[in-house]
PDB file with one MODEL, atoms N, CA, C and O in Angstrom:
MODEL        1
ATOM      1  N   MET A   1     -18.765   7.775  21.948  1.00  0.00           N
ATOM      2  CA  MET A   1     -18.046   6.713  21.285  1.00  0.00           C
ATOM      3  C   MET A   1     -18.075   6.900  19.771  1.00  0.00           C
ATOM      4  O   MET A   1     -17.074   6.663  19.096  1.00  0.00           O
ATOM      5  N   VAL A   2     -19.190   7.312  19.251  1.00  0.00           N
ATOM      6  CA  VAL A   2     -19.318   7.537  17.816  1.00  0.00           C
ATOM      7  C   VAL A   2     -18.398   8.667  17.375  1.00  0.00           C
ATOM      8  O   VAL A   2     -17.780   8.594  16.313  1.00  0.00           O
ATOM      9  N   TYR A   3     -18.310   9.719  18.199  1.00  0.00           N
ATOM     10  CA  TYR A   3     -17.457  10.851  17.845  1.00  0.00           C
ATOM     11  C   TYR A   3     -15.986  10.470  17.870  1.00  0.00           C
ATOM     12  O   TYR A   3     -15.204  10.985  17.071  1.00  0.00           O
ATOM     13  N   LEU A   4     -15.598   9.584  18.765  1.00  0.00           N
ATOM     14  CA  LEU A   4     -14.218   9.112  18.828  1.00  0.00           C
ATOM     15  C   LEU A   4     -13.870   8.340  17.563  1.00  0.00           C
ATOM     16  O   LEU A   4     -12.821   8.571  16.961  1.00  0.00           O
ATOM     17  N   PHE A   5     -14.740   7.430  17.160  1.00  0.00           N
ATOM     18  CA  PHE A   5     -14.519   6.654  15.934  1.00  0.00           C
ATOM     19  C   PHE A   5     -14.458   7.566  14.720  1.00  0.00           C
ATOM     20  O   PHE A   5     -13.583   7.416  13.866  1.00  0.00           O
ATOM     21  N   LEU A   6     -15.376   8.499  14.645  1.00  0.00           N
ATOM     22  CA  LEU A   6     -15.402   9.442  13.527  1.00  0.00           C
ATOM     23  C   LEU A   6     -14.131  10.284  13.507  1.00  0.00           C
ATOM     24  O   LEU A   6     -13.586  10.556  12.437  1.00  0.00           O
ATOM     25  N   GLY A   7     -13.657  10.696  14.673  1.00  0.00           N
ATOM     26  CA  GLY A   7     -12.423  11.471  14.758  1.00  0.00           C
ATOM     27  C   GLY A   7     -11.210  10.690  14.278  1.00  0.00           C
ATOM     28  O   GLY A   7     -10.344  11.239  13.596  1.00  0.00           O
ATOM     29  N   VAL A   8     -11.147   9.405  14.633  1.00  0.00           N
ATOM     30  CA  VAL A   8     -10.037   8.563  14.193  1.00  0.00           C
ATOM     31  C   VAL A   8     -10.065   8.388  12.675  1.00  0.00           C
ATOM     32  O   VAL A   8      -9.023   8.478  12.026  1.00  0.00           O
ATOM     33  N   VAL A   9     -11.230   8.143  12.110  1.00  0.00           N
ATOM     34  CA  VAL A   9     -11.354   7.962  10.658  1.00  0.00           C
ATOM     35  C   VAL A   9     -10.984   9.247   9.919  1.00  0.00           C
ATOM     36  O   VAL A   9     -10.223   9.211   8.952  1.00  0.00           O
ATOM     37  N   VAL A  10     -11.511  10.361  10.363  1.00  0.00           N
ATOM     38  CA  VAL A  10     -11.214  11.648   9.724  1.00  0.00           C
ATOM     39  C   VAL A  10      -9.731  11.978   9.878  1.00  0.00           C
ATOM     40  O   VAL A  10      -9.115  12.491   8.944  1.00  0.00           O
ATOM     41  N   GLY A  11      -9.157  11.695  11.028  1.00  0.00           N
ATOM     42  CA  GLY A  11      -7.734  11.930  11.256  1.00  0.00           C
ATOM     43  C   GLY A  11      -6.862  11.095  10.330  1.00  0.00           C
ATOM     44  O   GLY A  11      -5.889  11.601   9.769  1.00  0.00           O
ATOM     45  N   ALA A  12      -7.201   9.826  10.167  1.00  0.00           N
ATOM     46  CA  ALA A  12      -6.438   8.946   9.285  1.00  0.00           C
ATOM     47  C   ALA A  12      -6.530   9.423   7.835  1.00  0.00           C
ATOM     48  O   ALA A  12      -5.532   9.417   7.114  1.00  0.00           O
ATOM     49  N   LEU A  13      -7.709   9.831   7.415  1.00  0.00           N
ATOM     50  CA  LEU A  13      -7.869  10.355   6.057  1.00  0.00           C
ATOM     51  C   LEU A  13      -7.078  11.641   5.876  1.00  0.00           C
ATOM     52  O   LEU A  13      -6.466  11.851   4.829  1.00  0.00           O
ATOM     53  N   GLY A  14      -7.086  12.491   6.873  1.00  0.00           N
ATOM     54  CA  GLY A  14      -6.348  13.746   6.808  1.00  0.00           C
ATOM     55  C   GLY A  14      -4.854  13.520   6.684  1.00  0.00           C
ATOM     56  O   GLY A  14      -4.189  14.171   5.879  1.00  0.00           O
ATOM     57  N   VAL A  15      -4.325  12.601   7.478  1.00  0.00           N
ATOM     58  CA  VAL A  15      -2.893  12.286   7.407  1.00  0.00           C
ATOM     59  C   VAL A  15      -2.544  11.715   6.038  1.00  0.00           C
ATOM     60  O   VAL A  15      -1.523  12.084   5.458  1.00  0.00           O
ATOM     61  N   SER A  16      -3.376  10.825   5.516  1.00  0.00           N
ATOM     62  CA  SER A  16      -3.128  10.231   4.203  1.00  0.00           C
ATOM     63  C   SER A  16      -3.134  11.289   3.100  1.00  0.00           C
ATOM     64  O   SER A  16      -2.268  11.290   2.226  1.00  0.00           O
ATOM     65  N   ILE A  17      -4.093  12.163   3.150  1.00  0.00           N
ATOM     66  CA  ILE A  17      -4.185  13.218   2.133  1.00  0.00           C
ATOM     67  C   ILE A  17      -2.992  14.156   2.225  1.00  0.00           C
ATOM     68  O   ILE A  17      -2.463  14.582   1.198  1.00  0.00           O
ATOM     69  N   CYS A  18      -2.564  14.484   3.432  1.00  0.00           N
ATOM     70  CA  CYS A  18      -1.390  15.355   3.598  1.00  0.00           C
ATOM     71  C   CYS A  18      -0.134  14.710   3.041  1.00  0.00           C
ATOM     72  O   CYS A  18       0.683  15.387   2.416  1.00  0.00           O
ATOM     73  N   LYS A  19       0.033  13.406   3.260  1.00  0.00           N
ATOM     74  CA  LYS A  19       1.206  12.707   2.727  1.00  0.00           C
ATOM     75  C   LYS A  19       1.203  12.719   1.207  1.00  0.00           C
ATOM     76  O   LYS A  19       2.244  12.938   0.588  1.00  0.00           O
ATOM     77  N   VAL A  20       0.049  12.486   0.600  1.00  0.00           N
ATOM     78  CA  VAL A  20      -0.050  12.485  -0.860  1.00  0.00           C
ATOM     79  C   VAL A  20       0.241  13.870  -1.413  1.00  0.00           C
ATOM     80  O   VAL A  20       0.947  14.007  -2.413  1.00  0.00           O
ATOM     81  N   MET A  21      -0.297  14.895  -0.770  1.00  0.00           N
ATOM     82  CA  MET A  21      -0.077  16.257  -1.258  1.00  0.00           C
ATOM     83  C   MET A  21       1.380  16.678  -1.084  1.00  0.00           C
ATOM     84  O   MET A  21       1.920  17.396  -1.926  1.00  0.00           O
ATOM     85  N   ARG A  22       2.016  16.241  -0.009  1.00  0.00           N
ATOM     86  CA  ARG A  22       3.401  16.609   0.236  1.00  0.00           C
ATOM     87  C   ARG A  22       4.336  15.956  -0.782  1.00  0.00           C
ATOM     88  O   ARG A  22       5.299  16.581  -1.227  1.00  0.00           O
ATOM     89  N   LYS A  23       4.059  14.706  -1.154  1.00  0.00           N
ATOM     90  CA  LYS A  23       4.884  14.018  -2.144  1.00  0.00           C
ATOM     91  C   LYS A  23       4.593  14.529  -3.553  1.00  0.00           C
ATOM     92  O   LYS A  23       5.472  14.485  -4.414  1.00  0.00           O
ATOM     93  N   GLY A  24       3.409  15.000  -3.797  1.00  0.00           N
ATOM     94  CA  GLY A  24       3.055  15.542  -5.097  1.00  0.00           C
ATOM     95  C   GLY A  24       2.628  14.513  -6.115  1.00  0.00           C
ATOM     96  O   GLY A  24       2.447  14.829  -7.291  1.00  0.00           O
ATOM     97  N   ARG A  25       2.466  13.273  -5.666  1.00  0.00           N
ATOM     98  CA  ARG A  25       2.007  12.240  -6.601  1.00  0.00           C
ATOM     99  C   ARG A  25       1.288  11.141  -5.830  1.00  0.00           C
ATOM    100  O   ARG A  25       1.453  11.010  -4.617  1.00  0.00           O
ATOM    101  N   LEU A  26       0.510  10.375  -6.525  1.00  0.00           N
ATOM    102  CA  LEU A  26      -0.204   9.274  -5.907  1.00  0.00           C
ATOM    103  C   LEU A  26       0.671   8.025  -5.912  1.00  0.00           C
ATOM    104  O   LEU A  26       1.643   7.941  -6.663  1.00  0.00           O
ATOM    105  N   LEU A  27       0.323   7.072  -5.083  1.00  0.00           N
ATOM    106  CA  LEU A  27       1.060   5.821  -5.042  1.00  0.00           C
ATOM    107  C   LEU A  27       0.818   5.023  -6.317  1.00  0.00           C
ATOM    108  O   LEU A  27      -0.254   5.096  -6.918  1.00  0.00           O
ATOM    109  N   SER A  28       1.814   4.271  -6.712  1.00  0.00           N
ATOM    110  CA  SER A  28       1.705   3.459  -7.917  1.00  0.00           C
ATOM    111  C   SER A  28       0.891   2.204  -7.623  1.00  0.00           C
ATOM    112  O   SER A  28       1.057   1.578  -6.577  1.00  0.00           O
ATOM    113  N   ASN A  29       0.030   1.850  -8.534  1.00  0.00           N
ATOM    114  CA  ASN A  29      -0.729   0.619  -8.393  1.00  0.00           C
ATOM    115  C   ASN A  29      -0.466  -0.319  -9.570  1.00  0.00           C
ATOM    116  O   ASN A  29      -1.342  -1.094  -9.953  1.00  0.00           O
ATOM    117  N   ARG A  30       0.724  -0.253 -10.141  1.00  0.00           N
ATOM    118  CA  ARG A  30       1.055  -1.092 -11.291  1.00  0.00           C
ATOM    119  C   ARG A  30       1.229  -2.558 -10.922  1.00  0.00           C
ATOM    120  O   ARG A  30       0.884  -3.436 -11.711  1.00  0.00           O
ATOM    121  N   TYR A  31       1.761  -2.836  -9.732  1.00  0.00           N
ATOM    122  CA  TYR A  31       2.003  -4.215  -9.322  1.00  0.00           C
ATOM    123  C   TYR A  31       0.730  -4.839  -8.771  1.00  0.00           C
ATOM    124  O   TYR A  31       0.011  -4.230  -7.979  1.00  0.00           O
ATOM    125  N   THR A  32       0.475  -6.039  -9.198  1.00  0.00           N
ATOM    126  CA  THR A  32      -0.609  -6.827  -8.606  1.00  0.00           C
ATOM    127  C   THR A  32      -0.109  -8.252  -8.417  1.00  0.00           C
ATOM    128  O   THR A  32       0.757  -8.692  -9.173  1.00  0.00           O
ATOM    129  N   PRO A  33      -0.617  -8.980  -7.446  1.00  0.00           N
ATOM    130  CA  PRO A  33      -0.217 -10.380  -7.274  1.00  0.00           C
ATOM    131  C   PRO A  33      -0.525 -11.216  -8.521  1.00  0.00           C
ATOM    132  O   PRO A  33       0.118 -12.239  -8.757  1.00  0.00           O
ATOM    133  N   PHE A  34      -1.483 -10.792  -9.298  1.00  0.00           N
ATOM    134  CA  PHE A  34      -1.834 -11.506 -10.529  1.00  0.00           C
ATOM    135  C   PHE A  34      -0.636 -11.571 -11.470  1.00  0.00           C
ATOM    136  O   PHE A  34      -0.463 -12.559 -12.184  1.00  0.00           O
ATOM    137  N   ASP A  35       0.199 -10.518 -11.477  1.00  0.00           N
ATOM    138  CA  ASP A  35       1.394 -10.507 -12.321  1.00  0.00           C
ATOM    139  C   ASP A  35       2.324 -11.662 -11.956  1.00  0.00           C
ATOM    140  O   ASP A  35       2.830 -12.352 -12.841  1.00  0.00           O
ATOM    141  N   ASP A  36       2.551 -11.875 -10.669  1.00  0.00           N
ATOM    142  CA  ASP A  36       3.424 -12.965 -10.245  1.00  0.00           C
ATOM    143  C   ASP A  36       2.803 -14.326 -10.558  1.00  0.00           C
ATOM    144  O   ASP A  36       3.507 -15.262 -10.934  1.00  0.00           O
ATOM    145  N   ILE A  37       1.503 -14.429 -10.405  1.00  0.00           N
ATOM    146  CA  ILE A  37       0.836 -15.698 -10.703  1.00  0.00           C
ATOM    147  C   ILE A  37       1.005 -16.041 -12.178  1.00  0.00           C
ATOM    148  O   ILE A  37       1.287 -17.191 -12.515  1.00  0.00           O
ATOM    149  N   MET A  38       0.839 -15.074 -13.047  1.00  0.00           N
ATOM    150  CA  MET A  38       0.956 -15.319 -14.486  1.00  0.00           C
ATOM    151  C   MET A  38       2.397 -15.614 -14.891  1.00  0.00           C
ATOM    152  O   MET A  38       2.629 -16.327 -15.868  1.00  0.00           O
ATOM    153  N   LYS A  39       3.367 -15.074 -14.155  1.00  0.00           N
ATOM    154  CA  LYS A  39       4.779 -15.332 -14.457  1.00  0.00           C
ATOM    155  C   LYS A  39       5.252 -16.637 -13.829  1.00  0.00           C
ATOM    156  O   LYS A  39       6.361 -17.091 -14.111  1.00  0.00           O
ATOM    157  N   GLY A  40       4.439 -17.237 -12.995  1.00  0.00           N
ATOM    158  CA  GLY A  40       4.784 -18.508 -12.382  1.00  0.00           C
ATOM    159  C   GLY A  40       5.656 -18.383 -11.154  1.00  0.00           C
ATOM    160  O   GLY A  40       6.282 -19.363 -10.747  1.00  0.00           O
ATOM    161  N   LYS A  41       5.716 -17.212 -10.550  1.00  0.00           N
ATOM    162  CA  LYS A  41       6.520 -17.042  -9.350  1.00  0.00           C
ATOM    163  C   LYS A  41       5.783 -17.630  -8.153  1.00  0.00           C
ATOM    164  O   LYS A  41       4.553 -17.665  -8.116  1.00  0.00           O
ATOM    165  N   SER A  42       6.552 -18.084  -7.186  1.00  0.00           N
ATOM    166  CA  SER A  42       5.955 -18.633  -5.978  1.00  0.00           C
ATOM    167  C   SER A  42       6.602 -18.003  -4.754  1.00  0.00           C
ATOM    168  O   SER A  42       7.469 -17.138  -4.875  1.00  0.00           O
ATOM    169  N   GLU A  43       6.175 -18.445  -3.572  1.00  0.00           N
ATOM    170  CA  GLU A  43       6.725 -17.907  -2.337  1.00  0.00           C
ATOM    171  C   GLU A  43       8.184 -18.290  -2.152  1.00  0.00           C
ATOM    172  O   GLU A  43       8.879 -17.677  -1.342  1.00  0.00           O
ATOM    173  N   LYS A  44       8.659 -19.279  -2.875  1.00  0.00           N
ATOM    174  CA  LYS A  44      10.052 -19.711  -2.771  1.00  0.00           C
ATOM    175  C   LYS A  44      11.002 -18.751  -3.475  1.00  0.00           C
ATOM    176  O   LYS A  44      12.212 -18.802  -3.251  1.00  0.00           O
ATOM    177  N   ASP A  45      10.472 -17.883  -4.316  1.00  0.00           N
ATOM    178  CA  ASP A  45      11.316 -16.923  -5.025  1.00  0.00           C
ATOM    179  C   ASP A  45      11.918 -15.929  -4.052  1.00  0.00           C
ATOM    180  O   ASP A  45      11.350 -15.665  -2.992  1.00  0.00           O
ATOM    181  N   SER A  46      13.063 -15.381  -4.411  1.00  0.00           N
ATOM    182  CA  SER A  46      13.789 -14.475  -3.520  1.00  0.00           C
ATOM    183  C   SER A  46      13.003 -13.201  -3.216  1.00  0.00           C
ATOM    184  O   SER A  46      13.223 -12.589  -2.170  1.00  0.00           O
ATOM    185  N   ARG A  47      12.118 -12.797  -4.073  1.00  0.00           N
ATOM    186  CA  ARG A  47      11.359 -11.573  -3.856  1.00  0.00           C
ATOM    187  C   ARG A  47      10.502 -11.661  -2.598  1.00  0.00           C
ATOM    188  O   ARG A  47      10.334 -10.676  -1.879  1.00  0.00           O
ATOM    189  N   PHE A  48       9.970 -12.836  -2.344  1.00  0.00           N
ATOM    190  CA  PHE A  48       9.069 -13.004  -1.205  1.00  0.00           C
ATOM    191  C   PHE A  48       9.829 -13.151   0.113  1.00  0.00           C
ATOM    192  O   PHE A  48       9.254 -12.951   1.183  1.00  0.00           O
ATOM    193  N   ARG A  49      11.103 -13.493   0.046  1.00  0.00           N
ATOM    194  CA  ARG A  49      11.894 -13.630   1.267  1.00  0.00           C
ATOM    195  C   ARG A  49      12.572 -12.335   1.660  1.00  0.00           C
ATOM    196  O   ARG A  49      13.222 -12.269   2.704  1.00  0.00           O
ATOM    197  N   GLY A  50      12.433 -11.311   0.847  1.00  0.00           N
ATOM    198  CA  GLY A  50      13.033 -10.027   1.169  1.00  0.00           C
ATOM    199  C   GLY A  50      14.423  -9.853   0.577  1.00  0.00           C
ATOM    200  O   GLY A  50      15.054  -8.818   0.793  1.00  0.00           O
ATOM    201  N   LYS A  51      14.908 -10.828  -0.153  1.00  0.00           N
ATOM    202  CA  LYS A  51      16.218 -10.724  -0.795  1.00  0.00           C
ATOM    203  C   LYS A  51      16.020 -10.404  -2.263  1.00  0.00           C
ATOM    204  O   LYS A  51      15.308 -11.109  -2.978  1.00  0.00           O
ATOM    205  N   HIS A  52      16.658  -9.333  -2.700  1.00  0.00           N
ATOM    206  CA  HIS A  52      16.515  -8.933  -4.101  1.00  0.00           C
ATOM    207  C   HIS A  52      17.755  -9.320  -4.865  1.00  0.00           C
ATOM    208  O   HIS A  52      18.870  -9.226  -4.352  1.00  0.00           O
ATOM    209  N   LYS A  53      17.560  -9.753  -6.083  1.00  0.00           N
ATOM    210  CA  LYS A  53      18.696 -10.120  -6.941  1.00  0.00           C
ATOM    211  C   LYS A  53      19.343  -8.897  -7.519  1.00  0.00           C
ATOM    212  O   LYS A  53      20.315  -9.007  -8.266  1.00  0.00           O
TER     213      LYS A  53
ENDMDL
END
C-alpha cells in the first residue's frame, strides 16, 4: 500500500515536471484573491460567473 501511494505521488510530480519543461516556463502566480478584495470585487462581478467583459 505504501508503494502504491509513493508511486502515485512520484507519478504526479513527474507529469507536472514534464508539463513545465515542455512549455518552457513556469505558471504565473501574479493573481491572488487579495487583489480582488482590495479592488472591492465580489462574487457578483462578471469575472466570477465565467463571463468576461
